[in-house]
HTML snippet that shows the backbone in 3Dmol.js (N, CA, C, O; Angstrom):
<script src="https://3Dmol.org/build/3Dmol-min.js"></script>
<div id="view" style="width:600px;height:400px;position:relative"></div>
<script>
const pdb = `
ATOM      1  N   UNK A   1     -34.712 -26.466  71.967  1.00  0.00           N
ATOM      2  CA  UNK A   1     -34.093 -26.751  70.431  1.00  0.00           C
ATOM      3  C   UNK A   1     -32.464 -27.606  71.049  1.00  0.00           C
ATOM      4  O   UNK A   1     -31.599 -27.142  71.792  1.00  0.00           O
ATOM      5  N   UNK A   2     -32.530 -28.712  70.508  1.00  0.00           N
ATOM      6  CA  UNK A   2     -31.190 -30.014  70.394  1.00  0.00           C
ATOM      7  C   UNK A   2     -30.191 -29.353  70.197  1.00  0.00           C
ATOM      8  O   UNK A   2     -30.262 -28.342  69.499  1.00  0.00           O
ATOM      9  N   UNK A   3     -28.913 -29.793  70.812  1.00  0.00           N
ATOM     10  CA  UNK A   3     -27.413 -28.973  70.617  1.00  0.00           C
ATOM     11  C   UNK A   3     -27.174 -30.387  70.112  1.00  0.00           C
ATOM     12  O   UNK A   3     -27.748 -31.372  70.577  1.00  0.00           O
ATOM     13  N   UNK A   4     -26.053 -30.422  68.870  1.00  0.00           N
ATOM     14  CA  UNK A   4     -25.568 -31.440  67.818  1.00  0.00           C
ATOM     15  C   UNK A   4     -24.739 -32.265  68.653  1.00  0.00           C
ATOM     16  O   UNK A   4     -24.337 -33.299  68.120  1.00  0.00           O
ATOM     17  N   UNK A   5     -24.486 -32.105  69.515  1.00  0.00           N
ATOM     18  CA  UNK A   5     -23.947 -33.327  70.432  1.00  0.00           C
ATOM     19  C   UNK A   5     -24.849 -34.125  71.062  1.00  0.00           C
ATOM     20  O   UNK A   5     -24.559 -35.321  71.049  1.00  0.00           O
ATOM     21  N   UNK A   6     -26.202 -33.711  71.797  1.00  0.00           N
ATOM     22  CA  UNK A   6     -27.534 -34.263  71.528  1.00  0.00           C
ATOM     23  C   UNK A   6     -27.951 -34.851  70.596  1.00  0.00           C
ATOM     24  O   UNK A   6     -27.959 -36.008  71.016  1.00  0.00           O
ATOM     25  N   UNK A   7     -28.305 -34.875  69.622  1.00  0.00           N
ATOM     26  CA  UNK A   7     -28.724 -35.169  68.457  1.00  0.00           C
ATOM     27  C   UNK A   7     -27.752 -36.763  68.281  1.00  0.00           C
ATOM     28  O   UNK A   7     -28.091 -37.939  68.417  1.00  0.00           O
ATOM     29  N   UNK A   8     -26.349 -36.065  67.896  1.00  0.00           N
ATOM     30  CA  UNK A   8     -25.231 -37.246  67.674  1.00  0.00           C
ATOM     31  C   UNK A   8     -25.495 -38.628  68.771  1.00  0.00           C
ATOM     32  O   UNK A   8     -25.402 -39.783  68.356  1.00  0.00           O
ATOM     33  N   UNK A   9     -25.908 -38.219  70.538  1.00  0.00           N
ATOM     34  CA  UNK A   9     -25.740 -39.366  71.108  1.00  0.00           C
ATOM     35  C   UNK A   9     -27.251 -40.135  71.185  1.00  0.00           C
ATOM     36  O   UNK A   9     -27.499 -41.317  71.423  1.00  0.00           O
ATOM     37  N   UNK A  10     -28.196 -38.963  70.882  1.00  0.00           N
ATOM     38  CA  UNK A  10     -29.646 -39.501  70.233  1.00  0.00           C
ATOM     39  C   UNK A  10     -29.502 -40.576  69.120  1.00  0.00           C
ATOM     40  O   UNK A  10     -29.693 -41.792  69.115  1.00  0.00           O
ATOM     41  N   UNK A  11     -29.188 -39.891  68.399  1.00  0.00           N
ATOM     42  CA  UNK A  11     -29.320 -41.189  67.206  1.00  0.00           C
ATOM     43  C   UNK A  11     -28.055 -42.047  67.636  1.00  0.00           C
ATOM     44  O   UNK A  11     -28.491 -43.174  67.402  1.00  0.00           O
ATOM     45  N   UNK A  12     -26.947 -42.206  68.048  1.00  0.00           N
ATOM     46  CA  UNK A  12     -26.368 -43.742  68.421  1.00  0.00           C
ATOM     47  C   UNK A  12     -27.043 -44.184  69.033  1.00  0.00           C
ATOM     48  O   UNK A  12     -27.365 -45.329  68.716  1.00  0.00           O
ATOM     49  N   UNK A  13     -27.612 -43.648  70.139  1.00  0.00           N
ATOM     50  CA  UNK A  13     -28.821 -44.852  70.845  1.00  0.00           C
ATOM     51  C   UNK A  13     -29.444 -45.004  70.030  1.00  0.00           C
ATOM     52  O   UNK A  13     -29.436 -46.196  70.337  1.00  0.00           O
ATOM     53  N   UNK A  14     -30.368 -44.965  68.758  1.00  0.00           N
ATOM     54  CA  UNK A  14     -31.677 -45.605  68.419  1.00  0.00           C
ATOM     55  C   UNK A  14     -30.584 -46.083  67.140  1.00  0.00           C
ATOM     56  O   UNK A  14     -31.038 -45.960  66.003  1.00  0.00           O
ATOM     57  N   UNK A  15     -29.529 -46.484  67.246  1.00  0.00           N
ATOM     58  CA  UNK A  15     -28.651 -47.247  65.888  1.00  0.00           C
ATOM     59  C   UNK A  15     -29.582 -48.764  65.513  1.00  0.00           C
ATOM     60  O   UNK A  15     -30.157 -49.210  64.520  1.00  0.00           O
ATOM     61  N   UNK A  16     -29.416 -49.078  66.489  1.00  0.00           N
ATOM     62  CA  UNK A  16     -30.105 -50.867  66.581  1.00  0.00           C
ATOM     63  C   UNK A  16     -32.069 -50.554  67.235  1.00  0.00           C
ATOM     64  O   UNK A  16     -32.688 -51.374  67.913  1.00  0.00           O
ATOM     65  N   UNK A  17     -32.414 -49.703  66.940  1.00  0.00           N
ATOM     66  CA  UNK A  17     -33.999 -49.415  67.334  1.00  0.00           C
ATOM     67  C   UNK A  17     -34.789 -49.538  65.984  1.00  0.00           C
ATOM     68  O   UNK A  17     -34.141 -49.397  64.947  1.00  0.00           O
ATOM     69  N   UNK A  18     -36.242 -49.811  65.905  1.00  0.00           N
ATOM     70  CA  UNK A  18     -36.981 -50.688  64.377  1.00  0.00           C
ATOM     71  C   UNK A  18     -36.676 -48.867  64.157  1.00  0.00           C
ATOM     72  O   UNK A  18     -36.289 -47.935  64.862  1.00  0.00           O
ATOM     73  N   UNK A  19     -37.061 -49.051  62.932  1.00  0.00           N
ATOM     74  CA  UNK A  19     -36.425 -47.672  61.709  1.00  0.00           C
ATOM     75  C   UNK A  19     -37.711 -47.126  61.663  1.00  0.00           C
ATOM     76  O   UNK A  19     -37.749 -46.008  61.149  1.00  0.00           O
ATOM     77  N   UNK A  20     -39.023 -47.690  62.140  1.00  0.00           N
ATOM     78  CA  UNK A  20     -40.161 -46.503  62.421  1.00  0.00           C
ATOM     79  C   UNK A  20     -39.862 -45.578  63.527  1.00  0.00           C
ATOM     80  O   UNK A  20     -40.288 -44.423  63.526  1.00  0.00           O
ATOM     81  N   UNK A  21     -38.850 -46.259  64.845  1.00  0.00           N
ATOM     82  CA  UNK A  21     -38.449 -45.213  65.466  1.00  0.00           C
ATOM     83  C   UNK A  21     -37.467 -44.224  65.286  1.00  0.00           C
ATOM     84  O   UNK A  21     -37.571 -43.127  65.835  1.00  0.00           O
ATOM     85  N   UNK A  22     -36.488 -44.536  64.534  1.00  0.00           N
ATOM     86  CA  UNK A  22     -35.505 -43.898  64.073  1.00  0.00           C
ATOM     87  C   UNK A  22     -36.674 -42.678  63.096  1.00  0.00           C
ATOM     88  O   UNK A  22     -36.907 -41.538  63.497  1.00  0.00           O
ATOM     89  N   UNK A  23     -37.078 -43.092  62.205  1.00  0.00           N
ATOM     90  CA  UNK A  23     -37.967 -42.260  61.060  1.00  0.00           C
ATOM     91  C   UNK A  23     -39.107 -41.263  62.493  1.00  0.00           C
ATOM     92  O   UNK A  23     -39.770 -40.277  62.170  1.00  0.00           O
ATOM     93  N   UNK A  24     -39.086 -41.720  63.718  1.00  0.00           N
ATOM     94  CA  UNK A  24     -40.172 -40.872  64.372  1.00  0.00           C
ATOM     95  C   UNK A  24     -39.443 -39.893  65.095  1.00  0.00           C
ATOM     96  O   UNK A  24     -39.932 -38.834  65.490  1.00  0.00           O
ATOM     97  N   UNK A  25     -38.167 -40.288  65.278  1.00  0.00           N
ATOM     98  CA  UNK A  25     -37.072 -39.319  65.639  1.00  0.00           C
ATOM     99  C   UNK A  25     -36.382 -38.468  64.767  1.00  0.00           C
ATOM    100  O   UNK A  25     -35.443 -37.803  65.203  1.00  0.00           O
ATOM    101  N   UNK A  26     -36.775 -38.388  63.407  1.00  0.00           N
ATOM    102  CA  UNK A  26     -35.932 -37.236  62.944  1.00  0.00           C
ATOM    103  C   UNK A  26     -37.258 -36.353  62.504  1.00  0.00           C
ATOM    104  O   UNK A  26     -37.188 -35.137  62.328  1.00  0.00           O
ATOM    105  N   UNK A  27     -38.287 -36.999  62.372  1.00  0.00           N
ATOM    106  CA  UNK A  27     -39.962 -36.536  62.041  1.00  0.00           C
ATOM    107  C   UNK A  27     -40.013 -35.140  63.307  1.00  0.00           C
ATOM    108  O   UNK A  27     -40.087 -33.933  63.078  1.00  0.00           O
ATOM    109  N   UNK A  28     -39.959 -35.674  64.307  1.00  0.00           N
ATOM    110  CA  UNK A  28     -40.249 -35.069  65.188  1.00  0.00           C
ATOM    111  C   UNK A  28     -39.128 -33.699  65.163  1.00  0.00           C
ATOM    112  O   UNK A  28     -39.519 -32.582  65.504  1.00  0.00           O
ATOM    113  N   UNK A  29     -37.605 -33.972  64.686  1.00  0.00           N
ATOM    114  CA  UNK A  29     -36.792 -32.622  65.026  1.00  0.00           C
ATOM    115  C   UNK A  29     -36.862 -32.018  63.653  1.00  0.00           C
ATOM    116  O   UNK A  29     -36.608 -30.815  63.602  1.00  0.00           O
ATOM    117  N   UNK A  30     -37.189 -32.691  62.424  1.00  0.00           N
ATOM    118  CA  UNK A  30     -38.256 -31.764  61.260  1.00  0.00           C
ATOM    119  C   UNK A  30     -38.888 -30.568  61.845  1.00  0.00           C
ATOM    120  O   UNK A  30     -38.797 -29.377  61.547  1.00  0.00           O
ATOM    121  N   UNK A  31     -39.786 -31.412  63.075  1.00  0.00           N
ATOM    122  CA  UNK A  31     -41.276 -30.592  63.491  1.00  0.00           C
ATOM    123  C   UNK A  31     -40.870 -29.570  64.179  1.00  0.00           C
ATOM    124  O   UNK A  31     -41.514 -28.589  63.809  1.00  0.00           O
ATOM    125  N   UNK A  32     -39.789 -29.182  65.362  1.00  0.00           N
ATOM    126  CA  UNK A  32     -39.811 -29.216  66.299  1.00  0.00           C
ATOM    127  C   UNK A  32     -38.788 -27.624  65.881  1.00  0.00           C
ATOM    128  O   UNK A  32     -39.072 -26.429  65.968  1.00  0.00           O
ATOM    129  N   UNK A  33     -37.409 -28.441  65.369  1.00  0.00           N
ATOM    130  CA  UNK A  33     -36.143 -27.381  64.711  1.00  0.00           C
ATOM    131  C   UNK A  33     -36.880 -26.756  63.649  1.00  0.00           C
ATOM    132  O   UNK A  33     -37.399 -27.326  62.689  1.00  0.00           O
ATOM    133  N   UNK A  34     -36.874 -25.089  64.008  1.00  0.00           N
ATOM    134  CA  UNK A  34     -37.536 -24.580  63.109  1.00  0.00           C
ATOM    135  C   UNK A  34     -36.124 -23.664  62.381  1.00  0.00           C
ATOM    136  O   UNK A  34     -36.117 -23.142  61.266  1.00  0.00           O
ATOM    137  N   UNK A  35     -35.314 -23.670  63.108  1.00  0.00           N
ATOM    138  CA  UNK A  35     -33.619 -22.801  62.900  1.00  0.00           C
ATOM    139  C   UNK A  35     -33.201 -23.872  61.739  1.00  0.00           C
ATOM    140  O   UNK A  35     -33.628 -25.018  61.593  1.00  0.00           O
ATOM    141  N   UNK A  36     -32.082 -23.045  60.830  1.00  0.00           N
ATOM    142  CA  UNK A  36     -31.188 -23.360  60.132  1.00  0.00           C
ATOM    143  C   UNK A  36     -30.330 -24.103  61.096  1.00  0.00           C
ATOM    144  O   UNK A  36     -29.540 -23.332  61.641  1.00  0.00           O
ATOM    145  N   UNK A  37     -30.278 -24.663  61.277  1.00  0.00           N
ATOM    146  CA  UNK A  37     -29.205 -25.510  62.477  1.00  0.00           C
ATOM    147  C   UNK A  37     -28.654 -26.517  62.110  1.00  0.00           C
ATOM    148  O   UNK A  37     -29.365 -27.059  61.263  1.00  0.00           O
ATOM    149  N   UNK A  38     -27.860 -27.002  62.274  1.00  0.00           N
ATOM    150  CA  UNK A  38     -26.777 -28.185  62.163  1.00  0.00           C
ATOM    151  C   UNK A  38     -27.580 -29.630  62.188  1.00  0.00           C
ATOM    152  O   UNK A  38     -27.583 -30.612  61.446  1.00  0.00           O
ATOM    153  N   UNK A  39     -28.354 -29.219  63.585  1.00  0.00           N
ATOM    154  CA  UNK A  39     -29.295 -30.686  63.539  1.00  0.00           C
ATOM    155  C   UNK A  39     -29.905 -31.014  62.744  1.00  0.00           C
ATOM    156  O   UNK A  39     -29.981 -32.158  62.296  1.00  0.00           O
ATOM    157  N   UNK A  40     -30.711 -29.660  62.259  1.00  0.00           N
ATOM    158  CA  UNK A  40     -32.261 -29.903  61.076  1.00  0.00           C
ATOM    159  C   UNK A  40     -31.154 -30.324  59.967  1.00  0.00           C
ATOM    160  O   UNK A  40     -31.452 -31.217  59.175  1.00  0.00           O
ATOM    161  N   UNK A  41     -30.237 -29.875  59.914  1.00  0.00           N
ATOM    162  CA  UNK A  41     -29.860 -30.564  58.563  1.00  0.00           C
ATOM    163  C   UNK A  41     -29.863 -31.872  58.501  1.00  0.00           C
ATOM    164  O   UNK A  41     -30.438 -32.639  57.729  1.00  0.00           O
ATOM    165  N   UNK A  42     -28.946 -32.106  59.666  1.00  0.00           N
ATOM    166  CA  UNK A  42     -28.516 -33.365  59.698  1.00  0.00           C
ATOM    167  C   UNK A  42     -29.819 -34.510  59.567  1.00  0.00           C
ATOM    168  O   UNK A  42     -29.675 -35.545  58.916  1.00  0.00           O
ATOM    169  N   UNK A  43     -31.357 -34.101  60.420  1.00  0.00           N
ATOM    170  CA  UNK A  43     -32.196 -35.035  60.302  1.00  0.00           C
ATOM    171  C   UNK A  43     -33.135 -34.709  59.114  1.00  0.00           C
ATOM    172  O   UNK A  43     -33.977 -35.565  58.842  1.00  0.00           O
ATOM    173  N   UNK A  44     -33.091 -33.474  58.307  1.00  0.00           N
ATOM    174  CA  UNK A  44     -33.032 -33.903  56.974  1.00  0.00           C
ATOM    175  C   UNK A  44     -32.238 -35.327  55.805  1.00  0.00           C
ATOM    176  O   UNK A  44     -32.732 -36.302  55.238  1.00  0.00           O
ATOM    177  N   UNK A  45     -30.686 -34.698  55.892  1.00  0.00           N
ATOM    178  CA  UNK A  45     -30.387 -35.959  55.802  1.00  0.00           C
ATOM    179  C   UNK A  45     -30.140 -37.522  55.894  1.00  0.00           C
ATOM    180  O   UNK A  45     -29.505 -38.222  55.105  1.00  0.00           O
ATOM    181  N   UNK A  46     -30.890 -37.947  57.214  1.00  0.00           N
ATOM    182  CA  UNK A  46     -30.101 -39.197  57.913  1.00  0.00           C
ATOM    183  C   UNK A  46     -31.694 -39.755  57.722  1.00  0.00           C
ATOM    184  O   UNK A  46     -31.765 -40.950  57.436  1.00  0.00           O
ATOM    185  N   UNK A  47     -33.220 -38.889  57.871  1.00  0.00           N
ATOM    186  CA  UNK A  47     -33.950 -39.273  57.500  1.00  0.00           C
ATOM    187  C   UNK A  47     -34.091 -39.635  56.105  1.00  0.00           C
ATOM    188  O   UNK A  47     -34.390 -40.801  55.845  1.00  0.00           O
ATOM    189  N   UNK A  48     -33.983 -39.107  55.516  1.00  0.00           N
ATOM    190  CA  UNK A  48     -33.266 -39.251  53.152  1.00  0.00           C
ATOM    191  C   UNK A  48     -32.684 -40.409  53.373  1.00  0.00           C
ATOM    192  O   UNK A  48     -33.102 -41.393  52.763  1.00  0.00           O
ATOM    193  N   UNK A  49     -31.725 -40.518  54.186  1.00  0.00           N
ATOM    194  CA  UNK A  49     -31.283 -41.998  53.875  1.00  0.00           C
ATOM    195  C   UNK A  49     -31.735 -43.416  54.956  1.00  0.00           C
ATOM    196  O   UNK A  49     -31.097 -44.439  55.205  1.00  0.00           O
ATOM    197  N   UNK A  50     -33.088 -42.957  55.432  1.00  0.00           N
ATOM    198  CA  UNK A  50     -33.536 -44.051  56.026  1.00  0.00           C
ATOM    199  C   UNK A  50     -34.285 -44.769  54.808  1.00  0.00           C
ATOM    200  O   UNK A  50     -34.518 -45.928  54.465  1.00  0.00           O
ATOM    201  N   UNK A  51     -34.467 -43.850  54.470  1.00  0.00           N
ATOM    202  CA  UNK A  51     -35.498 -44.229  52.787  1.00  0.00           C
ATOM    203  C   UNK A  51     -34.627 -44.857  51.947  1.00  0.00           C
ATOM    204  O   UNK A  51     -34.689 -46.086  51.903  1.00  0.00           O
ATOM    205  N   UNK A  52     -33.537 -44.079  51.022  1.00  0.00           N
ATOM    206  CA  UNK A  52     -32.566 -44.209  49.990  1.00  0.00           C
ATOM    207  C   UNK A  52     -32.272 -45.746  50.749  1.00  0.00           C
ATOM    208  O   UNK A  52     -33.232 -46.504  50.618  1.00  0.00           O
ATOM    209  N   UNK A  53     -31.552 -46.103  51.224  1.00  0.00           N
ATOM    210  CA  UNK A  53     -31.120 -47.408  51.420  1.00  0.00           C
ATOM    211  C   UNK A  53     -32.397 -48.700  51.449  1.00  0.00           C
ATOM    212  O   UNK A  53     -32.047 -49.850  51.717  1.00  0.00           O
ATOM    213  N   UNK A  54     -33.564 -48.449  51.212  1.00  0.00           N
ATOM    214  CA  UNK A  54     -34.457 -49.457  51.494  1.00  0.00           C
ATOM    215  C   UNK A  54     -35.221 -49.150  49.979  1.00  0.00           C
ATOM    216  O   UNK A  54     -36.386 -49.472  49.743  1.00  0.00           O
ATOM    217  N   UNK A  55     -34.443 -48.561  49.153  1.00  0.00           N
ATOM    218  CA  UNK A  55     -34.849 -48.376  48.166  1.00  0.00           C
ATOM    219  C   UNK A  55     -36.309 -47.186  47.439  1.00  0.00           C
ATOM    220  O   UNK A  55     -36.826 -47.145  46.322  1.00  0.00           O
ATOM    221  N   UNK A  56     -36.485 -46.582  48.386  1.00  0.00           N
ATOM    222  CA  UNK A  56     -37.393 -45.615  48.269  1.00  0.00           C
ATOM    223  C   UNK A  56     -36.718 -44.390  48.196  1.00  0.00           C
ATOM    224  O   UNK A  56     -36.256 -43.733  49.128  1.00  0.00           O
ATOM    225  N   UNK A  57     -36.707 -44.137  46.949  1.00  0.00           N
ATOM    226  CA  UNK A  57     -35.438 -43.315  46.608  1.00  0.00           C
ATOM    227  C   UNK A  57     -37.060 -42.003  46.344  1.00  0.00           C
ATOM    228  O   UNK A  57     -36.328 -41.153  45.838  1.00  0.00           O
ATOM    229  N   UNK A  58     -37.878 -41.605  46.326  1.00  0.00           N
ATOM    230  CA  UNK A  58     -39.187 -40.786  45.922  1.00  0.00           C
ATOM    231  C   UNK A  58     -38.862 -40.885  46.901  1.00  0.00           C
ATOM    232  O   UNK A  58     -37.738 -40.382  46.889  1.00  0.00           O
ATOM    233  N   UNK A  59     -39.131 -41.317  48.154  1.00  0.00           N
ATOM    234  CA  UNK A  59     -39.149 -40.495  49.716  1.00  0.00           C
ATOM    235  C   UNK A  59     -38.034 -39.614  49.817  1.00  0.00           C
ATOM    236  O   UNK A  59     -38.249 -38.454  50.168  1.00  0.00           O
ATOM    237  N   UNK A  60     -37.316 -39.847  49.659  1.00  0.00           N
ATOM    238  CA  UNK A  60     -36.045 -39.676  49.931  1.00  0.00           C
ATOM    239  C   UNK A  60     -35.683 -38.414  49.611  1.00  0.00           C
ATOM    240  O   UNK A  60     -35.080 -37.569  50.273  1.00  0.00           O
ATOM    241  N   UNK A  61     -36.323 -38.378  48.026  1.00  0.00           N
ATOM    242  CA  UNK A  61     -35.807 -36.876  47.569  1.00  0.00           C
ATOM    243  C   UNK A  61     -37.141 -36.095  47.972  1.00  0.00           C
ATOM    244  O   UNK A  61     -37.095 -34.942  47.543  1.00  0.00           O
ATOM    245  N   UNK A  62     -38.147 -36.339  48.571  1.00  0.00           N
ATOM    246  CA  UNK A  62     -39.302 -35.684  49.003  1.00  0.00           C
ATOM    247  C   UNK A  62     -38.704 -34.593  50.202  1.00  0.00           C
ATOM    248  O   UNK A  62     -38.700 -33.366  50.303  1.00  0.00           O
ATOM    249  N   UNK A  63     -38.239 -35.653  50.992  1.00  0.00           N
ATOM    250  CA  UNK A  63     -37.902 -35.367  52.487  1.00  0.00           C
ATOM    251  C   UNK A  63     -36.060 -34.286  52.234  1.00  0.00           C
ATOM    252  O   UNK A  63     -35.638 -33.666  53.210  1.00  0.00           O
ATOM    253  N   UNK A  64     -35.396 -34.264  51.125  1.00  0.00           N
ATOM    254  CA  UNK A  64     -34.031 -33.472  51.290  1.00  0.00           C
ATOM    255  C   UNK A  64     -34.837 -32.602  50.282  1.00  0.00           C
ATOM    256  O   UNK A  64     -33.909 -31.792  50.300  1.00  0.00           O
ATOM    257  N   UNK A  65     -35.748 -32.016  49.394  1.00  0.00           N
ATOM    258  CA  UNK A  65     -35.988 -31.120  48.415  1.00  0.00           C
ATOM    259  C   UNK A  65     -36.185 -29.673  49.393  1.00  0.00           C
ATOM    260  O   UNK A  65     -35.570 -28.732  48.891  1.00  0.00           O
ATOM    261  N   UNK A  66     -36.652 -29.444  50.216  1.00  0.00           N
ATOM    262  CA  UNK A  66     -36.449 -28.340  50.943  1.00  0.00           C
ATOM    263  C   UNK A  66     -35.197 -28.186  51.544  1.00  0.00           C
ATOM    264  O   UNK A  66     -34.733 -27.127  51.965  1.00  0.00           O
ATOM    265  N   UNK A  67     -34.883 -28.843  51.557  1.00  0.00           N
ATOM    266  CA  UNK A  67     -33.401 -28.744  52.460  1.00  0.00           C
ATOM    267  C   UNK A  67     -32.662 -28.184  51.300  1.00  0.00           C
ATOM    268  O   UNK A  67     -32.379 -26.986  51.334  1.00  0.00           O
ATOM    269  N   UNK A  68     -32.315 -28.907  50.278  1.00  0.00           N
ATOM    270  CA  UNK A  68     -31.296 -28.419  48.854  1.00  0.00           C
ATOM    271  C   UNK A  68     -31.769 -27.404  48.402  1.00  0.00           C
ATOM    272  O   UNK A  68     -31.038 -26.585  47.845  1.00  0.00           O
ATOM    273  N   UNK A  69     -33.006 -27.225  48.520  1.00  0.00           N
ATOM    274  CA  UNK A  69     -33.737 -25.909  47.254  1.00  0.00           C
ATOM    275  C   UNK A  69     -32.777 -24.744  48.887  1.00  0.00           C
ATOM    276  O   UNK A  69     -32.192 -23.738  48.486  1.00  0.00           O
ATOM    277  N   UNK A  70     -32.759 -24.858  49.571  1.00  0.00           N
ATOM    278  CA  UNK A  70     -32.168 -23.305  50.567  1.00  0.00           C
ATOM    279  C   UNK A  70     -31.407 -23.583  51.136  1.00  0.00           C
ATOM    280  O   UNK A  70     -31.219 -22.936  52.166  1.00  0.00           O
ATOM    281  N   UNK A  71     -30.290 -24.987  50.731  1.00  0.00           N
ATOM    282  CA  UNK A  71     -28.543 -25.723  51.182  1.00  0.00           C
ATOM    283  C   UNK A  71     -27.877 -24.217  51.657  1.00  0.00           C
ATOM    284  O   UNK A  71     -27.482 -24.163  52.822  1.00  0.00           O
ATOM    285  N   UNK A  72     -27.754 -23.174  50.932  1.00  0.00           N
ATOM    286  CA  UNK A  72     -26.695 -21.768  51.168  1.00  0.00           C
ATOM    287  C   UNK A  72     -27.687 -21.604  52.258  1.00  0.00           C
ATOM    288  O   UNK A  72     -27.275 -20.447  52.171  1.00  0.00           O
ATOM    289  N   UNK A  73     -28.657 -21.599  53.277  1.00  0.00           N
ATOM    290  CA  UNK A  73     -28.835 -20.919  54.244  1.00  0.00           C
ATOM    291  C   UNK A  73     -27.883 -21.381  55.525  1.00  0.00           C
ATOM    292  O   UNK A  73     -27.486 -20.716  56.481  1.00  0.00           O
ATOM    293  N   UNK A  74     -27.632 -23.018  55.117  1.00  0.00           N
ATOM    294  CA  UNK A  74     -27.352 -23.908  56.460  1.00  0.00           C
ATOM    295  C   UNK A  74     -25.763 -23.472  56.134  1.00  0.00           C
ATOM    296  O   UNK A  74     -25.298 -22.878  55.161  1.00  0.00           O
ATOM    297  N   UNK A  75     -25.003 -24.101  57.554  1.00  0.00           N
ATOM    298  CA  UNK A  75     -23.560 -23.617  57.225  1.00  0.00           C
ATOM    299  C   UNK A  75     -23.083 -25.210  56.854  1.00  0.00           C
ATOM    300  O   UNK A  75     -23.565 -26.316  57.102  1.00  0.00           O
ATOM    301  N   UNK A  76     -22.295 -24.897  56.379  1.00  0.00           N
ATOM    302  CA  UNK A  76     -21.364 -26.124  55.656  1.00  0.00           C
ATOM    303  C   UNK A  76     -21.043 -27.893  56.064  1.00  0.00           C
ATOM    304  O   UNK A  76     -19.951 -28.460  56.094  1.00  0.00           O
ATOM    305  N   UNK A  77     -21.927 -28.259  56.244  1.00  0.00           N
ATOM    306  CA  UNK A  77     -21.221 -29.677  56.690  1.00  0.00           C
ATOM    307  C   UNK A  77     -21.037 -30.326  55.304  1.00  0.00           C
ATOM    308  O   UNK A  77     -21.612 -29.932  54.290  1.00  0.00           O
ATOM    309  N   UNK A  78     -19.787 -31.828  55.391  1.00  0.00           N
ATOM    310  CA  UNK A  78     -19.730 -32.605  54.603  1.00  0.00           C
ATOM    311  C   UNK A  78     -21.325 -33.526  53.972  1.00  0.00           C
ATOM    312  O   UNK A  78     -21.514 -33.934  52.826  1.00  0.00           O
ATOM    313  N   UNK A  79     -22.223 -33.627  55.110  1.00  0.00           N
ATOM    314  CA  UNK A  79     -22.900 -34.199  54.198  1.00  0.00           C
ATOM    315  C   UNK A  79     -23.663 -33.654  53.403  1.00  0.00           C
ATOM    316  O   UNK A  79     -24.488 -34.293  52.750  1.00  0.00           O
ATOM    317  N   UNK A  80     -23.515 -32.389  53.328  1.00  0.00           N
ATOM    318  CA  UNK A  80     -24.086 -31.577  52.271  1.00  0.00           C
ATOM    319  C   UNK A  80     -24.014 -31.945  50.997  1.00  0.00           C
ATOM    320  O   UNK A  80     -25.071 -31.923  50.366  1.00  0.00           O
ATOM    321  N   UNK A  81     -22.940 -32.312  50.394  1.00  0.00           N
ATOM    322  CA  UNK A  81     -22.731 -32.632  49.406  1.00  0.00           C
ATOM    323  C   UNK A  81     -22.960 -34.293  48.910  1.00  0.00           C
ATOM    324  O   UNK A  81     -22.936 -34.663  47.736  1.00  0.00           O
ATOM    325  N   UNK A  82     -23.142 -35.010  49.878  1.00  0.00           N
ATOM    326  CA  UNK A  82     -24.048 -36.182  49.542  1.00  0.00           C
ATOM    327  C   UNK A  82     -25.650 -35.741  49.657  1.00  0.00           C
ATOM    328  O   UNK A  82     -26.323 -36.723  49.346  1.00  0.00           O
ATOM    329  N   UNK A  83     -26.279 -34.894  49.909  1.00  0.00           N
ATOM    330  CA  UNK A  83     -27.537 -34.573  49.579  1.00  0.00           C
ATOM    331  C   UNK A  83     -27.676 -34.325  48.322  1.00  0.00           C
ATOM    332  O   UNK A  83     -28.780 -34.354  47.778  1.00  0.00           O
ATOM    333  N   UNK A  84     -26.534 -34.040  47.679  1.00  0.00           N
ATOM    334  CA  UNK A  84     -26.676 -33.659  45.884  1.00  0.00           C
ATOM    335  C   UNK A  84     -26.699 -34.779  45.605  1.00  0.00           C
ATOM    336  O   UNK A  84     -27.426 -34.920  44.622  1.00  0.00           O
ATOM    337  N   UNK A  85     -26.254 -35.778  45.966  1.00  0.00           N
ATOM    338  CA  UNK A  85     -25.825 -37.266  45.416  1.00  0.00           C
ATOM    339  C   UNK A  85     -27.133 -37.676  45.033  1.00  0.00           C
ATOM    340  O   UNK A  85     -27.311 -38.790  44.541  1.00  0.00           O
TER     341      UNK A  85
END
`;
const viewer = $3Dmol.createViewer("view");
viewer.addModel(pdb, "pdb");
viewer.setStyle({}, {cartoon: {color: "spectrum"}});
viewer.zoomTo();
viewer.render();
</script>
């Protein structure tokens, strides 16, 4: 299990990495993190954001749907509001 601090550090290190590498990072987290953690929630958010910024709104929605359906089970973070917009 990855801590939130580790997640933010690895995400920052991948900031300028190719899109495929960043997407793989988020997909790996969503496969490994089974608990309803901040790391899992942020992986949902950032993975969908990759698609959203490229105009692939359907893919962004498909990524966020499982989270949005169950968002009340997660600890509150400001990014939750963005997931609904």
